Every structure is written in structure tokens, then in C-alpha cells.
VMD Tcl script that builds the backbone (N, CA, C; Angstrom):
set m [mol new atoms 441]
animate dup $m
set s [atomselect $m all]
$s set {name element resname resid chain x y z} {
  {N N ALA 1 A -6.023 -8.830 -2.190}
  {CA C ALA 1 A -5.528 -9.337 -1.154}
  {C C ALA 1 A -4.790 -8.757 -0.237}
  {N N LEU 2 A -4.717 -9.174 1.139}
  {CA C LEU 2 A -3.436 -8.446 1.450}
  {C C LEU 2 A -2.975 -9.594 2.253}
  {N N LEU 3 A -1.102 -9.209 2.234}
  {CA C LEU 3 A -0.752 -10.613 3.050}
  {C C LEU 3 A 0.312 -9.673 3.922}
  {N N PHE 4 A 0.716 -10.564 5.304}
  {CA C PHE 4 A 1.387 -9.824 6.291}
  {C C PHE 4 A 2.595 -10.762 6.260}
  {N N TYR 5 A 3.711 -10.165 6.368}
  {CA C TYR 5 A 4.778 -10.880 6.889}
  {C C TYR 5 A 5.559 -10.129 8.068}
  {N N ASN 6 A 6.528 -11.311 8.675}
  {CA C ASN 6 A 7.207 -10.803 9.695}
  {C C ASN 6 A 8.487 -10.371 8.882}
  {N N VAL 7 A 9.281 -9.630 9.292}
  {CA C VAL 7 A 10.733 -9.467 9.001}
  {C C VAL 7 A 11.625 -9.177 10.447}
  {N N PRO 8 A 11.807 -9.886 10.751}
  {CA C PRO 8 A 12.840 -10.010 12.028}
  {C C PRO 8 A 14.432 -9.682 11.392}
  {N N TYR 9 A 14.801 -8.278 11.204}
  {CA C TYR 9 A 15.700 -8.123 10.853}
  {C C TYR 9 A 15.973 -6.805 11.521}
  {N N LYS 10 A 17.410 -6.249 11.026}
  {CA C LYS 10 A 17.497 -4.697 11.471}
  {C C LYS 10 A 18.202 -4.003 10.281}
  {N N GLU 11 A 18.582 -4.406 9.276}
  {CA C GLU 11 A 19.159 -4.026 8.103}
  {C C GLU 11 A 18.415 -2.664 7.695}
  {N N HIS 12 A 19.041 -1.863 7.209}
  {CA C HIS 12 A 18.113 -0.341 6.580}
  {C C HIS 12 A 17.906 -0.329 5.234}
  {N N SER 13 A 17.457 -1.581 4.783}
  {CA C SER 13 A 16.969 -1.505 3.450}
  {C C SER 13 A 15.803 -3.103 3.702}
  {N N PRO 14 A 14.762 -2.821 2.256}
  {CA C PRO 14 A 13.827 -3.563 2.260}
  {C C PRO 14 A 14.319 -4.860 2.329}
  {N N PRO 15 A 13.502 -5.947 2.411}
  {CA C PRO 15 A 14.121 -6.862 2.116}
  {C C PRO 15 A 13.014 -7.576 0.943}
  {N N ASP 16 A 13.633 -8.437 -0.025}
  {CA C ASP 16 A 13.096 -9.035 -1.237}
  {C C ASP 16 A 11.759 -9.967 -0.539}
  {N N LEU 17 A 10.695 -9.523 -0.549}
  {CA C LEU 17 A 9.353 -10.251 0.127}
  {C C LEU 17 A 9.141 -11.376 -0.627}
  {N N THR 18 A 9.396 -11.008 -2.056}
  {CA C THR 18 A 8.948 -12.497 -2.285}
  {C C THR 18 A 9.754 -13.815 -2.319}
  {N N LYS 19 A 10.918 -13.928 -1.255}
  {CA C LYS 19 A 11.581 -14.893 -0.851}
  {C C LYS 19 A 11.017 -15.501 0.640}
  {N N LEU 20 A 10.145 -14.392 1.122}
  {CA C LEU 20 A 9.471 -14.706 2.251}
  {C C LEU 20 A 8.288 -15.585 2.580}
  {N N THR 21 A 7.831 -16.207 3.757}
  {CA C THR 21 A 6.365 -16.568 3.582}
  {C C THR 21 A 5.238 -16.081 4.587}
  {N N PRO 22 A 4.155 -15.553 4.277}
  {CA C PRO 22 A 3.962 -14.853 4.455}
  {C C PRO 22 A 2.971 -15.600 5.905}
  {N N VAL 23 A 3.076 -14.712 6.771}
  {CA C VAL 23 A 1.933 -14.865 8.069}
  {C C VAL 23 A 0.547 -15.498 8.206}
  {N N HIS 24 A 0.279 -13.990 7.301}
  {CA C HIS 24 A -1.513 -14.065 7.299}
  {C C HIS 24 A -1.563 -13.384 6.554}
  {N N SER 25 A -3.017 -13.986 5.279}
  {CA C SER 25 A -3.503 -13.303 4.710}
  {C C SER 25 A -4.787 -13.022 4.542}
  {N N ARG 26 A -5.506 -12.025 4.702}
  {CA C ARG 26 A -6.651 -11.461 4.275}
  {C C ARG 26 A -6.739 -10.461 3.058}
  {N N SER 27 A -7.893 -9.763 3.481}
  {CA C SER 27 A -9.156 -9.150 2.114}
  {C C SER 27 A -9.137 -8.320 2.886}
  {N N SER 28 A -8.475 -6.656 2.174}
  {CA C SER 28 A -8.820 -5.464 2.746}
  {C C SER 28 A -9.317 -4.279 1.508}
  {N N GLU 29 A -10.758 -4.024 1.935}
  {CA C GLU 29 A -11.050 -3.037 1.055}
  {C C GLU 29 A -9.964 -1.901 0.438}
  {N N THR 30 A -9.529 -1.355 1.646}
  {CA C THR 30 A -8.828 -0.162 1.096}
  {C C THR 30 A -7.165 -0.047 1.878}
  {N N ILE 31 A -6.169 0.502 1.688}
  {CA C ILE 31 A -5.266 0.525 2.152}
  {C C ILE 31 A -5.482 1.852 2.814}
  {N N ASN 32 A -5.966 2.262 4.437}
  {CA C ASN 32 A -5.505 2.724 5.118}
  {C C ASN 32 A -4.854 2.399 6.737}
  {N N PHE 33 A -4.150 2.136 6.799}
  {CA C PHE 33 A -3.683 1.755 8.211}
  {C C PHE 33 A -2.783 2.891 8.396}
  {N N ARG 34 A -3.390 3.655 9.731}
  {CA C ARG 34 A -2.005 5.208 9.984}
  {C C ARG 34 A -1.778 4.646 11.258}
  {N N ASN 35 A -2.191 3.724 11.951}
  {CA C ASN 35 A -1.718 2.990 13.312}
  {C C ASN 35 A -2.078 2.050 13.755}
  {N N GLU 36 A -0.997 1.630 14.714}
  {CA C GLU 36 A -0.888 0.343 15.285}
  {C C GLU 36 A -2.819 -0.437 15.535}
  {N N VAL 37 A -3.084 0.071 15.833}
  {CA C VAL 37 A -4.790 -0.316 16.184}
  {C C VAL 37 A -5.445 -0.896 14.650}
  {N N ASP 38 A -4.755 -0.136 13.765}
  {CA C ASP 38 A -5.657 -0.296 12.587}
  {C C ASP 38 A -4.805 -1.420 12.148}
  {N N TRP 39 A -4.023 -2.040 12.138}
  {CA C TRP 39 A -2.959 -3.074 11.301}
  {C C TRP 39 A -3.938 -3.869 12.387}
  {N N LYS 40 A -3.732 -4.237 13.845}
  {CA C LYS 40 A -4.606 -5.321 14.639}
  {C C LYS 40 A -6.061 -5.381 14.258}
  {N N THR 41 A -6.202 -4.842 13.452}
  {CA C THR 41 A -8.499 -5.252 13.190}
  {C C THR 41 A -7.952 -6.082 12.469}
  {N N LEU 42 A -6.951 -6.325 11.610}
  {CA C LEU 42 A -6.779 -7.585 10.581}
  {C C LEU 42 A -6.414 -8.890 11.215}
  {N N ALA 43 A -5.134 -8.784 11.965}
  {CA C ALA 43 A -4.397 -9.547 12.245}
  {C C ALA 43 A -3.983 -9.389 14.256}
  {N N HIS 44 A -4.510 -9.947 15.077}
  {CA C HIS 44 A -4.247 -9.346 16.742}
  {C C HIS 44 A -2.625 -9.465 17.020}
  {N N ASP 45 A -1.994 -10.183 16.269}
  {CA C ASP 45 A -0.886 -10.838 16.769}
  {C C ASP 45 A 0.367 -10.063 15.660}
  {N N TRP 46 A -0.076 -8.306 14.717}
  {CA C TRP 46 A 0.270 -8.127 14.272}
  {C C TRP 46 A 1.697 -7.309 14.700}
  {N N PRO 47 A 2.970 -7.608 14.235}
  {CA C PRO 47 A 4.257 -6.610 15.391}
  {C C PRO 47 A 3.927 -5.155 14.553}
  {N N SER 48 A 4.256 -3.698 15.316}
  {CA C SER 48 A 4.578 -3.278 14.799}
  {C C SER 48 A 5.391 -2.589 14.175}
  {N N LYS 49 A 6.415 -3.445 14.923}
  {CA C LYS 49 A 7.793 -2.627 14.012}
  {C C LYS 49 A 8.455 -3.899 13.340}
  {N N GLY 50 A 9.035 -4.419 12.693}
  {CA C GLY 50 A 9.661 -5.437 11.903}
  {C C GLY 50 A 8.782 -6.025 11.139}
  {N N ALA 51 A 7.795 -5.439 10.338}
  {CA C ALA 51 A 6.860 -6.173 9.332}
  {C C ALA 51 A 6.823 -5.712 8.132}
  {N N ALA 52 A 5.858 -6.272 7.626}
  {CA C ALA 52 A 5.721 -5.929 5.700}
  {C C ALA 52 A 4.500 -6.553 5.352}
  {N N SER 53 A 4.225 -5.677 4.312}
  {CA C SER 53 A 2.364 -6.238 3.021}
  {C C SER 53 A 2.888 -6.001 2.231}
  {N N ILE 54 A 2.212 -6.771 1.710}
  {CA C ILE 54 A 1.546 -7.073 -0.049}
  {C C ILE 54 A 0.721 -6.355 0.078}
  {N N TRP 55 A -0.099 -5.398 -1.266}
  {CA C TRP 55 A -1.371 -5.670 -1.480}
  {C C TRP 55 A -1.457 -5.944 -3.340}
  {N N ASP 56 A -2.293 -6.740 -3.182}
  {CA C ASP 56 A -2.313 -7.164 -4.996}
  {C C ASP 56 A -3.917 -7.014 -4.947}
  {N N GLY 57 A -4.705 -6.428 -5.990}
  {CA C GLY 57 A -5.614 -6.835 -6.288}
  {C C GLY 57 A -6.263 -5.787 -7.362}
  {N N LEU 58 A -7.638 -5.439 -7.548}
  {CA C LEU 58 A -7.912 -4.221 -8.732}
  {C C LEU 58 A -8.393 -3.343 -8.371}
  {N N PHE 59 A -9.300 -2.217 -8.709}
  {CA C PHE 59 A -9.632 -0.827 -8.893}
  {C C PHE 59 A -10.228 -0.576 -9.979}
  {N N MET 60 A -11.183 -0.235 -9.736}
  {CA C MET 60 A -12.111 0.499 -11.382}
  {C C MET 60 A -12.239 2.094 -11.433}
  {N N VAL 61 A -12.280 2.125 -12.250}
  {CA C VAL 61 A -12.060 3.927 -12.635}
  {C C VAL 61 A -13.016 4.052 -13.924}
  {N N HIS 62 A -14.186 4.564 -13.414}
  {CA C HIS 62 A -15.343 5.213 -14.291}
  {C C HIS 62 A -15.003 6.133 -15.026}
  {N N THR 63 A -14.496 6.899 -14.798}
  {CA C THR 63 A -13.721 8.160 -15.816}
  {C C THR 63 A -12.367 8.367 -16.422}
  {N N ALA 64 A -12.146 8.285 -17.639}
  {CA C ALA 64 A -10.668 7.811 -18.267}
  {C C ALA 64 A -10.182 9.343 -17.478}
  {N N GLY 65 A -8.726 9.574 -17.423}
  {CA C GLY 65 A -8.444 10.616 -17.334}
  {C C GLY 65 A -6.800 10.440 -16.818}
  {N N THR 66 A -6.421 11.904 -16.052}
  {CA C THR 66 A -5.482 11.936 -15.257}
  {C C THR 66 A -5.290 11.575 -13.566}
  {N N TYR 67 A -4.823 10.713 -12.921}
  {CA C TYR 67 A -5.104 9.870 -11.553}
  {C C TYR 67 A -3.948 10.775 -10.696}
  {N N THR 68 A -3.897 11.086 -9.671}
  {CA C THR 68 A -2.694 11.544 -8.988}
  {C C THR 68 A -2.784 10.641 -7.876}
  {N N PHE 69 A -1.959 10.330 -7.463}
  {CA C PHE 69 A -2.073 8.939 -6.068}
  {C C PHE 69 A -1.234 9.112 -4.741}
  {N N ASN 70 A -1.491 8.933 -3.671}
  {CA C ASN 70 A -0.790 9.749 -2.533}
  {C C ASN 70 A -0.426 8.692 -1.633}
  {N N LEU 71 A 0.837 7.899 -1.667}
  {CA C LEU 71 A 1.423 7.118 -1.116}
  {C C LEU 71 A 1.874 7.655 0.872}
  {N N THR 72 A 1.125 7.335 1.724}
  {CA C THR 72 A 2.045 8.017 2.967}
  {C C THR 72 A 2.284 6.521 3.713}
  {N N SER 73 A 3.243 6.521 4.229}
  {CA C SER 73 A 4.312 5.618 5.047}
  {C C SER 73 A 5.194 6.299 6.036}
  {N N ALA 74 A 5.720 5.754 6.625}
  {CA C ALA 74 A 6.303 5.897 7.900}
  {C C ALA 74 A 7.962 5.057 7.923}
  {N N SER 75 A 7.856 4.230 6.097}
  {CA C SER 75 A 8.909 2.951 6.093}
  {C C SER 75 A 9.182 3.339 4.779}
  {N N SER 76 A 9.450 1.962 4.625}
  {CA C SER 76 A 9.880 2.054 2.581}
  {C C SER 76 A 8.830 0.999 1.977}
  {N N ALA 77 A 8.094 1.978 0.927}
  {CA C ALA 77 A 7.073 1.515 0.556}
  {C C ALA 77 A 6.818 1.697 -1.015}
  {N N SER 78 A 6.342 1.156 -1.688}
  {CA C SER 78 A 5.834 1.259 -3.281}
  {C C SER 78 A 4.692 0.986 -4.217}
  {N N LEU 79 A 4.058 1.758 -5.304}
  {CA C LEU 79 A 2.966 1.849 -5.475}
  {C C LEU 79 A 2.985 1.433 -6.880}
  {N N ARG 80 A 2.392 0.073 -7.811}
  {CA C ARG 80 A 2.607 0.158 -8.660}
  {C C ARG 80 A 0.991 -0.424 -9.361}
  {N N VAL 81 A 0.910 0.264 -10.803}
  {CA C VAL 81 A -0.607 0.143 -10.997}
  {C C VAL 81 A -0.455 -0.221 -12.634}
  {N N ASP 82 A -1.385 -1.460 -12.714}
  {CA C ASP 82 A -0.787 -1.743 -14.198}
  {C C ASP 82 A 0.655 -2.246 -14.162}
  {N N ALA 83 A 1.103 -3.049 -13.516}
  {CA C ALA 83 A 2.667 -2.818 -13.292}
  {C C ALA 83 A 3.773 -2.088 -13.520}
  {N N ILE 84 A 2.867 -0.533 -13.277}
  {CA C ILE 84 A 4.164 0.327 -14.035}
  {C C ILE 84 A 4.241 0.686 -12.775}
  {N N ASP 85 A 5.352 1.469 -12.053}
  {CA C ASP 85 A 5.981 2.489 -11.150}
  {C C ASP 85 A 5.487 3.700 -11.062}
  {N N VAL 86 A 4.315 3.720 -9.863}
  {CA C VAL 86 A 3.743 4.653 -9.885}
  {C C VAL 86 A 4.337 6.163 -8.797}
  {N N ILE 87 A 4.584 5.092 -7.711}
  {CA C ILE 87 A 5.652 5.684 -6.330}
  {C C ILE 87 A 6.148 4.717 -5.895}
  {N N GLU 88 A 7.655 4.645 -5.591}
  {CA C GLU 88 A 8.266 4.152 -5.379}
  {C C GLU 88 A 9.871 4.744 -4.274}
  {N N ASP 89 A 9.255 4.284 -3.048}
  {CA C ASP 89 A 10.167 4.626 -2.077}
  {C C ASP 89 A 11.180 3.795 -0.978}
  {N N GLU 90 A 12.090 3.813 -1.485}
  {CA C GLU 90 A 12.893 2.965 -0.280}
  {C C GLU 90 A 13.525 3.442 0.632}
  {N N GLU 91 A 13.349 4.463 0.465}
  {CA C GLU 91 A 13.996 4.908 2.220}
  {C C GLU 91 A 13.122 4.510 3.295}
  {N N ILE 92 A 14.219 4.284 4.584}
  {CA C ILE 92 A 13.591 4.502 5.729}
  {C C ILE 92 A 13.828 5.861 6.638}
  {N N HIS 93 A 12.870 6.284 7.135}
  {CA C HIS 93 A 11.877 7.532 7.456}
  {C C HIS 93 A 10.877 7.321 8.094}
  {N N GLY 94 A 10.946 8.602 8.603}
  {CA C GLY 94 A 9.473 9.578 9.457}
  {C C GLY 94 A 8.509 8.970 8.796}
  {N N VAL 95 A 6.910 9.131 8.856}
  {CA C VAL 95 A 6.109 9.541 8.085}
  {C C VAL 95 A 6.124 10.865 7.211}
  {N N GLN 96 A 6.130 10.215 5.715}
  {CA C GLN 96 A 5.794 11.390 4.878}
  {C C GLN 96 A 4.949 10.626 3.750}
  {N N SER 97 A 4.349 11.446 2.583}
  {CA C SER 97 A 3.774 11.272 1.513}
  {C C SER 97 A 4.276 11.684 0.370}
  {N N LYS 98 A 4.219 10.678 -0.659}
  {CA C LYS 98 A 4.587 11.042 -1.947}
  {C C LYS 98 A 3.895 10.400 -3.306}
  {N N LEU 99 A 3.693 11.553 -3.964}
  {CA C LEU 99 A 3.033 11.557 -4.814}
  {C C LEU 99 A 3.439 11.116 -6.495}
  {N N GLY 100 A 2.313 10.684 -7.096}
  {CA C GLY 100 A 2.857 9.513 -8.680}
  {C C GLY 100 A 1.487 10.320 -9.298}
  {N N GLU 101 A 2.249 10.044 -10.641}
  {CA C GLU 101 A 0.770 10.149 -11.490}
  {C C GLU 101 A 0.478 9.445 -12.507}
  {N N MET 102 A -0.512 9.528 -13.235}
  {CA C MET 102 A -0.213 8.283 -14.512}
  {C C MET 102 A -1.987 8.610 -15.378}
  {N N ALA 103 A -1.900 8.648 -16.171}
  {CA C ALA 103 A -3.673 8.720 -17.398}
  {C C ALA 103 A -3.936 7.014 -16.682}
  {N N LEU 104 A -5.501 6.781 -17.060}
  {CA C LEU 104 A -5.973 5.342 -16.395}
  {C C LEU 104 A -7.382 5.766 -17.691}
  {N N ASP 105 A -7.561 4.556 -18.466}
  {CA C ASP 105 A -8.399 3.951 -18.863}
  {C C ASP 105 A -9.832 3.963 -18.018}
  {N N GLU 106 A -11.084 4.147 -18.635}
  {CA C GLU 106 A -11.725 3.169 -18.014}
  {C C GLU 106 A -11.872 2.285 -18.205}
  {N N GLY 107 A -11.851 1.332 -17.107}
  {CA C GLY 107 A -11.943 0.071 -16.251}
  {C C GLY 107 A -11.275 -0.400 -15.493}
  {N N TYR 108 A -11.290 -1.728 -15.100}
  {CA C TYR 108 A -10.546 -2.426 -13.659}
  {C C TYR 108 A -8.852 -1.814 -13.831}
  {N N HIS 109 A -7.894 -1.804 -13.320}
  {CA C HIS 109 A -6.791 -1.697 -13.191}
  {C C HIS 109 A -5.814 -2.639 -11.899}
  {N N ALA 110 A -5.342 -3.126 -12.021}
  {CA C ALA 110 A -4.281 -3.702 -11.092}
  {C C ALA 110 A -3.404 -2.660 -10.419}
  {N N LEU 111 A -3.719 -3.044 -8.749}
  {CA C LEU 111 A -2.952 -2.429 -8.181}
  {C C LEU 111 A -1.927 -3.538 -7.128}
  {N N ASP 112 A -0.319 -3.076 -7.099}
  {CA C ASP 112 A 0.528 -3.973 -6.220}
  {C C ASP 112 A 1.182 -2.753 -5.479}
  {N N ALA 113 A 0.809 -3.068 -3.626}
  {CA C ALA 113 A 1.802 -1.833 -3.595}
  {C C ALA 113 A 2.056 -2.503 -2.236}
  {N N GLN 114 A 3.434 -2.555 -1.642}
  {CA C GLN 114 A 4.431 -3.003 -0.454}
  {C C GLN 114 A 4.664 -2.261 0.446}
  {N N MET 115 A 4.643 -2.206 1.623}
  {CA C MET 115 A 5.402 -1.679 2.348}
  {C C MET 115 A 6.376 -2.085 3.737}
  {N N VAL 116 A 7.554 -2.308 3.753}
  {CA C VAL 116 A 8.270 -2.516 5.357}
  {C C VAL 116 A 8.417 -1.645 6.297}
  {N N ALA 117 A 8.176 -2.051 7.393}
  {CA C ALA 117 A 8.315 -1.578 8.604}
  {C C ALA 117 A 9.642 -1.954 8.987}
  {N N VAL 118 A 10.685 -1.914 9.292}
  {CA C VAL 118 A 11.916 -2.240 9.510}
  {C C VAL 118 A 12.007 -2.134 11.416}
  {N N VAL 119 A 12.793 -2.384 12.105}
  {CA C VAL 119 A 12.706 -2.660 13.605}
  {C C VAL 119 A 13.423 -1.149 13.670}
  {N N GLY 120 A 12.071 -0.593 14.541}
  {CA C GLY 120 A 12.920 1.123 14.903}
  {C C GLY 120 A 11.980 1.822 13.898}
  {N N THR 121 A 10.805 1.350 12.895}
  {CA C THR 121 A 9.815 2.809 12.526}
  {C C THR 121 A 8.697 2.158 12.271}
  {N N GLU 122 A 7.532 3.084 12.533}
  {CA C GLU 122 A 6.185 2.946 12.504}
  {C C GLU 122 A 5.567 1.713 11.121}
  {N N ALA 123 A 5.085 1.221 11.408}
  {CA C ALA 123 A 4.241 0.753 10.604}
  {C C ALA 123 A 2.916 1.572 10.152}
  {N N LYS 124 A 2.860 2.145 9.116}
  {CA C LYS 124 A 1.803 3.273 8.328}
  {C C LYS 124 A 1.835 2.785 6.586}
  {N N MET 125 A 0.842 2.932 6.475}
  {CA C MET 125 A 0.028 2.784 5.064}
  {C C MET 125 A -0.818 3.547 4.301}
  {N N VAL 126 A -0.989 4.453 3.760}
  {CA C VAL 126 A -2.430 4.824 3.359}
  {C C VAL 126 A -2.112 5.046 1.909}
  {N N ILE 127 A -3.338 4.718 1.330}
  {CA C ILE 127 A -3.029 5.315 -0.102}
  {C C ILE 127 A -4.351 6.009 -0.920}
  {N N GLU 128 A -4.221 7.013 -1.623}
  {CA C GLU 128 A -5.406 7.856 -1.646}
  {C C GLU 128 A -5.099 7.817 -2.966}
  {N N TYR 129 A -5.900 8.507 -3.737}
  {CA C TYR 129 A -6.069 9.269 -5.287}
  {C C TYR 129 A -7.005 10.000 -5.544}
  {N N LYS 130 A -7.019 10.898 -6.436}
  {CA C LYS 130 A -7.712 11.964 -6.896}
  {C C LYS 130 A -7.574 12.442 -8.486}
  {N N GLY 131 A -8.641 12.373 -9.056}
  {CA C GLY 131 A -9.022 12.663 -10.601}
  {C C GLY 131 A -10.059 12.846 -10.935}
  {N N PRO 132 A -10.600 12.455 -12.011}
  {CA C PRO 132 A -12.120 12.793 -12.176}
  {C C PRO 132 A -13.107 12.123 -12.205}
  {N N ASP 133 A -12.890 10.424 -11.163}
  {CA C ASP 133 A -13.791 9.528 -10.437}
  {C C ASP 133 A -14.150 10.476 -9.006}
  {N N THR 134 A -13.100 10.955 -8.512}
  {CA C THR 134 A -13.036 11.704 -7.146}
  {C C THR 134 A -13.581 13.335 -7.444}
  {N N HIS 135 A -13.821 13.708 -8.463}
  {CA C HIS 135 A -13.863 15.634 -8.628}
  {C C HIS 135 A -12.570 15.642 -8.217}
  {N N ASP 136 A -11.757 15.408 -8.032}
  {CA C ASP 136 A -10.098 16.124 -7.989}
  {C C ASP 136 A -10.377 15.735 -6.291}
  {N N GLU 137 A -11.455 15.246 -5.386}
  {CA C GLU 137 A -10.542 15.188 -4.034}
  {C C GLU 137 A -10.217 14.174 -3.508}
  {N N TRP 138 A -9.785 13.863 -2.909}
  {CA C TRP 138 A -8.418 12.804 -1.940}
  {C C TRP 138 A -9.451 12.050 -1.518}
  {N N GLU 139 A -9.577 10.690 -2.166}
  {CA C GLU 139 A -10.715 9.362 -2.010}
  {C C GLU 139 A -9.662 8.029 -1.455}
  {N N LEU 140 A -9.674 7.533 -0.413}
  {CA C LEU 140 A -8.937 6.266 -0.470}
  {C C LEU 140 A -9.347 4.888 -1.418}
  {N N VAL 141 A -8.030 4.735 -2.221}
  {CA C VAL 141 A -8.486 3.941 -3.360}
  {C C VAL 141 A -9.079 2.390 -2.925}
  {N N HIS 142 A -10.237 2.053 -3.725}
  {CA C HIS 142 A -10.953 0.805 -2.768}
  {C C HIS 142 A -11.107 -0.469 -3.629}
  {N N GLY 143 A -10.764 -1.372 -3.215}
  {CA C GLY 143 A -10.419 -2.614 -3.950}
  {C C GLY 143 A -11.871 -3.019 -4.167}
  {N N VAL 144 A -11.810 -4.186 -5.516}
  {CA C VAL 144 A -12.900 -4.426 -5.749}
  {C C VAL 144 A -12.517 -5.763 -5.862}
  {N N HIS 145 A -13.607 -6.465 -5.034}
  {CA C HIS 145 A -13.989 -7.646 -4.607}
  {C C HIS 145 A -14.938 -8.517 -5.273}
  {N N PHE 146 A -14.536 -9.675 -6.282}
  {CA C PHE 146 A -15.015 -11.034 -6.831}
  {C C PHE 146 A -15.625 -11.824 -6.146}
  {N N PRO 147 A -17.254 -12.392 -6.232}
  {CA C PRO 147 A -17.907 -12.926 -5.314}
  {C C PRO 147 A -17.078 -14.554 -5.550}
}
mol reanalyze $m
mol bondsrecalc $m
mol representation Tube
mol addrep $m
């Protein structure tokens, strides 16, 4: 699930999203939000600045091995897999990519990601990975949805 939050503040540090009430809740198969148009496909009233999102779901690994994750954001963002910090970026900045790596067994894995676009920064969030399942080519992480 993808939860949207309005974050009406001007501080230069991310808020504690657990203390806020989401404005929207949607499903998203991937985390591939490169610009304002991408965000608005899920919520027409998505504010392009001063907003935040939380993703919480599962993805499947078919072949055990070491996987590298690439998180591209234009603001504060983080990625946890199986409750382990893979990428944590609490700085406010322009568009940057950060890499993290971890060994994964075959099976389902929990993915938790957060992004905060403070006032004055662009909302952008893309998470890709590569490893044995992707033949070492970058692909978007695809969430698993159960009926």
C-alpha cells in the first residue's frame, strides 16, 4: 500500500510520519514516481511540494543471492527490507541516487520505504534493484498483491 501525507511545514528535517494522518491510501505495484505527473496518476490533488509517502508491502525473490538497491529521490528518503535499513538518506537535496546491498533468500520479503518532499523540494521517488533475478540489470522492484 502507498500512503500519502500532507506535510505542511518548512523545517529542513523530515517529520515523524507515524504521528501524521494519511490524506490518501492507494496501491502501487512499483515505486516509480519521477515527476509530478506520476504522483497525480494516483491522487489528483497530490501536492508536489510539502508532501510525504510511505510504502509498505512485499516483493518476491525467485533466486537467492546478493541484490543491490538504487533509491533515487529529490529529498529525504529511506528503504528497509525485512526490517533492515538498506538505504537511509535524511538530507534535503536535489535529485540523487543512493545504493545499498543485501543478501536475500528465495521467497517473499518485506519492503518499507519513505519519502518526504519538504517545501521547496521536488517529490521524486524511484526504487530499482539488480541481482540474480534481474540478470544483474536494473529493474523496478515489483510489489506482490494478494487477492
